[in-house]
N, C-alpha and C positions, 0 to 999 in steps of 0.2 A: 636179815634175809638176803641171800645172794641174788644177784640179777639172774633172771630166768634164761638169759642168753649166755650165761657162764661168767665166771669171775674175770677180773682184769687180766690181761695177758701176763705170762711169766716174766719176771724181771722188773715189774713195777713195784713201787714201794707203798702201795695203798690197797685197802680192801674196800669193797663197795659199802659194807655196813658202817665203815668209819667216815665215809664222805657223803652218803645219801641216806637220809632217814626216811623210811617209807611209812607214812601215816596211813596209807591204804590198808596196811596189815595189822594195825594196832588192835582193832576190835573185831577182827575176822576170826571167829572161833572155829568155823568149819569151812571146807572148800566150797567154791561156788557150785560145783556139781560133783557127785561121786560116781555117777553112772556114765555110760557111753553117750556122747553128744554128736549129733550129725547136723548137716546143713542142706537146705534145699534152696537152690538159686532160682529166683523168679525173673531174672533179667529178660529172658527171651519170651516171656508171656505177660506177666503182670507189669513188668517194667515198660513194655512197649505200649501200654495203655496211656502213657504220658502224651498229651497233645503236642509236645515239643519234640518228641522222639521220632526218628525215621525207622520204619520197619525194614531192617537190612536184608540184603540178599542172603540166601541160605548158606552161601560159602562163608560169609562173615559170621553167621550163627555157628557154623561148624568149627571155625577157628576159635571162637569164644568157648565152645564146649571143651575143646582140647585144653585150653588154659584153666578152665574150672577144674578139670580132671587133674591137672598138674598141681593145683593148689590143695588138692585133697578134699574138695567139695564132693559130697557123696551123691547128691541128687540134683537134677535140673528139670524144671518145668519147661518143656520144649514147645508148648503151644496149646491152642484150643482148636483141634482139627475140625470140629463141627462148625466152625465159624465161616468156612468158605473154602474155595479151591486152593488159594495160595497157602493158608495155614495148614491145610491137609497135606499139600505137597511138601512143605517145609518140614513138618513133623515126620513124614515118611522118610525124607532124605536124612534127617538127623538120626532117626532110629537106625537106618542102614549104616550110617557112619559109626555109630556106637558099636554096632556088631562087627563091622569090618575092621575097625581100628582096635578092637578089643579094649575099649575104654572101661575103666572101673566105674565111672559115674553112671548112675541109674536114671533112666528117663521117667518123667511123670508127664501127664497131660491133663489139662483142666477140662471139666465138663459140667454144664448145668445138670440138674437131676432130671434129665430128659433122654429118651432113647436116641434121639437124633444127634445128641452130643456124645453119648457113651459108645454107640455103635462104630463111629469112625475110629475110635481108639482101639477097640477090639479088632477091627479089620486091619489096621496098620500093624498091630502086634502080631497077628496071624501071618501077615505077609512077610514080616521081617524076622520072625522068630524071637523077637525081643519082648520081654515082659515089661509093659508100660504101666506104671502105677496110675490109677485113675483118681484125680482130685475132684470129687463130686461135690459141688457147692450149691447152697440155697440160702437166701436171706432169712435171718431169724429174728430180727428186731421188730417190735410192734409197729414202728413207723414204716418199715418196709412192707410188712403184711397189710397195713392199712392202704398204702398207695397201690399195691399190687392186687388188692382184694382177694388175698389168700385166706382160706380157713385152715384150721389146724389139721383137719382130716385130709385135706388135699395135700398139704405139706408132707404129712406122714406117708401118704400113698406114694408120692413122687420119690421120696427118699428111699423107701422100701424097694420100689421097683428098680430104680437106677443102681443102687448099691448091689442088689441081688444079681442084676443083669451082668454087671462087670465081674462080680465075684464068681458067678457060675461059669464065666468064660476063662477062669483061672488067673485073673489079674488081681494084684493087690489094690485095695481101695482105702483111700483116706476120705472121711466125711468132713467136708469143710463147712463149718457153720459161719456163714458170712454175717458181718456186723454183730459178732458174738458179744462184744463189749457193751452193747446197748440192748441185749436180748433179756427177756424175763426168764427166771429159773424154771417156771412151770411150762415154758415153751421148750427150753433146752433139754430138760429131763426126758420127756418121751422121745424126742428126736435122737438123742444119744442111744437110747435103748433100741429103737427101731433100726438105726444104722448098724450098730454092733451085731444085733441078732441077724441082720441081713448079710453080714460078711465083712463089714469095715474093720480094719485092724488098727487104724489110727483115727484120732479126732483132731482136727485143726481148729484152734481158736483164733478168730480173725478180728483184728482191730481195724476194720475196713475203712473207717473214716478218721482214724487217728484220735479216737475219743479217750482212750484209757490213760489213767495215771498209774504209777507203780502200785498204789494201794488197791485200785480197782482190778488190775490184772491179777494180783495175788489172791484177791477174794474169788475171782472167777476160776482161777486154776485150782484153788483149794476145793471149791464147790464141785468142779468137774472130776477131780481126782477121787473124791469121796464116792461119787456116783459110779465111776468105772471100777473102783475097788470093790464095791458091793456087787458088781456084775461078775467079778472073778474071771475076766476074759484076757487079762494081760494086754489091754489096749494101750498104746502109747499116745503121747500128746505132742502136737505141733503148736508153734506160735508164729503168727503171720501179722507183722506190725506195719503201720503206716506212720507218717511223720507230721501230720497236720498241726500238732501242738509242739513240734520240735523234740519229741521224746521217743522217736523210733528206735534209736540205738539204746538209750537208757532202758526202755521197756523190754527190749530183747534180752539184755543182761539180767534184769529182774525176773523175766520169765524163766530163764535157765535156772536161776537160783530157786525159783518156786517149784521146779520139777518138770518142765517140758524137756523133751529129749531130742527134738528137731526144731531148728530155727530157720525161718525163711528170710530172704533179703535179696536186694538187687545191687548190681554194680553201680556205685556212685549214688545210690538211693533213687535211681530213676524210677518213675512211676506216676500214676494219676495224681492230679493236683500238685501238692508239694512233694509227693514221692513216697517210697517205701523205706523201711529200715535199710541202711546201707550195708551190704554184705562185706565190703572191704573194711569198713570200720569195725564191724562185729568181729571179723577174723583178727584184725590188728589188736583190738583190745583183749580178746581172749588169749592171744599169744602173750601179750604183755602181762596178763594176769596169771600166766602159767597153766591155763586150762587146757590148751592144745599145744602140740609141738609141730604142727604143719610147717613145711618149708614154704614161707611166704615171699621168697625172693622174686616171684613172678606176679606179686599183687599189683605192682605198678603197671606191668604189661596188661594184666586183666582190665584195669580201669581205662587204660589208653585204648585198648581194643574196643571196649564197650562204647567209649566216647566217639571214636572214629566211625564205628558201625552205625550208631544211632544219631550221628551228627549232634552230639551233646557237648556243650561248653563246660569245661571244668573251671570252677571259680578259683582264682589265685590263692585264696585262703582256705581251700578245701583241705581237711586233714590228710597228711601223709602224701597225697597225690598232687595237690595244688602247687603252682610254681613257687609260692612263698613259704611252703611248709617247712623248709630247712634253709631259708634264705634270710640274711640280715644285712642291714647297712648301718646299724647302730654301733657307735664307737665302743661303748662298754662291753657289748656282747662280742664284738670282733676281737677285742683285746683279750678276753677270757679264752675264746676259742683258739686264738693264736698261741697263747701261753700253753694251753693243753697240747697243741701240736708240737711245740718246742720241747715239751717233756717226752715226746716220742710215744705218746699214749693215744692211739686212735680211739680206744675204748672211752677215754676221758673226754676227748675232743667231741665225740658223738653224743655226750650226755650233759656237758657243762651248761648248755642253754637249750636243751631239748628233752622233753619227757618221752619222746619216741626216738629210739636209736635209728638214725637214717639208714645206716649200712645194712640193717636187718631186712629192709624193705626195698633194697636196690637204689637207694638215694645217697647223696653226700651233703655235707654242710657247705653252704655257699656264702661267701663274704663279698659284698659289693660296696661300692663307694658312692656316697651321696651327701646331702646337706647335714645329716645327723652323724656323719662318720668322724672318726679320729685317725691318727697316724697309723694305728694298727690295721685299719681296713686296707689302706693303701699298701702297707708292708705285706700283708697277707696276700693281696692280689698279685703283687710283683713276685713274691717268693714262689707262689704257686706256678708261675710261668718262668722260673729260673732267671729272673731279672734282678740285678743288684738293687736293693732298696736304699739308694743313696739319700741322704737327708735332703739334698736340694731337689731331687726328683719327687720324693714323697711330699715335700712342701708345695711344689708346683701343682701336683695333682690335687692335693687337698684344698689348696686355695681356689681352684676352679670349681671343685665340688661344693664348697661352702657358699659360693656365689650363686649356685643353681637352685632349682626347686624340685629336682628329681634325681634318682639314681643314674649315674653315668653308664652309658653303654660301653661294652668292652672296646668297641672300635674307637670310641672317643678317648679312652685312656691310652690305647695303643698309639693314637696320634700324638698325645702329649708326651709319651715316652720317646717317640721318634724326634719330635721337636727338641726335646731336652738333649738327646744324644747328638743331634746336628749342631746345636749351639755349643756343645762341649768339644765339637770337632771329632766325634767318634763315628763309628759305623752304625748307621740307623737300621741296618738290616737285623 
């Protein structure tokens, strides 16, 4: 199977199928999905529920919306305007920007199944002329019903009135069943019917507390699809996952395979508690799997903008974006990468010790020098800076690195280079 980013460049003497055996495709009888797949970015609403995230000024939110648009993300939850004056103003300004800049991304806004949450969305939509999709949510699990003292008839009434109110105003409505993965079938069944009959065109299944396993979500999706099929309304399914068990990304992929057509996520997985399914990793993996062909060269920018706007710290080992994602100081790894570079094959250099081709996501392979390094690390570092990799210089730098306990900073290696050149009587400049 050829790499989804294309074969090695012309003039090389190898083919990918000869040098990379892809076990991921051995038992794959069918594609992950055969229908259209869309994405709903929750960074600006659900993501901001993280107690560690800063609610950024609206200018930063607008900047992030533009980058989402450039990545081909089709929908964005731009807030819950019924929550107060600032959320209302921010949602209004973002809706205006989407209209003025003619962005392709479509706005959504969250609402509890209450008039006081639905009405502000209708009002903003009428002011701006932008159709804002209403994400009307209500808790559905028995534990939530017990704590809130909700009875089933009250829930059905709230859903019917809220969905109908938004639908009658001409807005698309997704009925979000909060905590779906812990809800009883006999609760979900009538709620689905009432929501759809009242005008909902999508149902969102929510793993609100990160409870689901792949087996659980597949059973839930199968159950829901059977109900919707029987209704004959052509209602689509969303998946909204959280990461409490560390399965946010995995569950999102399984949900697509099980038949959902729109997946939710946040930049860097920002969200309440341990966070949401990470949109950046979802997009990266679907690109690697050949499911989407979006231009993801701005995926790094998207993550950095989100981190700066929300004052979020990106862990060094975070996939694709983290400082260490394409960075090594190990001798064996550096030697292989250097040999690939000497072959003049950037394609090969990008894959010899990486399951993710860095260049496709705006990154490069980085070789550093530290206690675990060999001569190849030093040679690579020097050659990248057009400095002759003399044996004496390589040995001097490697000796210092081996005596240390960490990777050397560039400025430290530069100092060793200047000292060596001075000792040889050369020009240290």
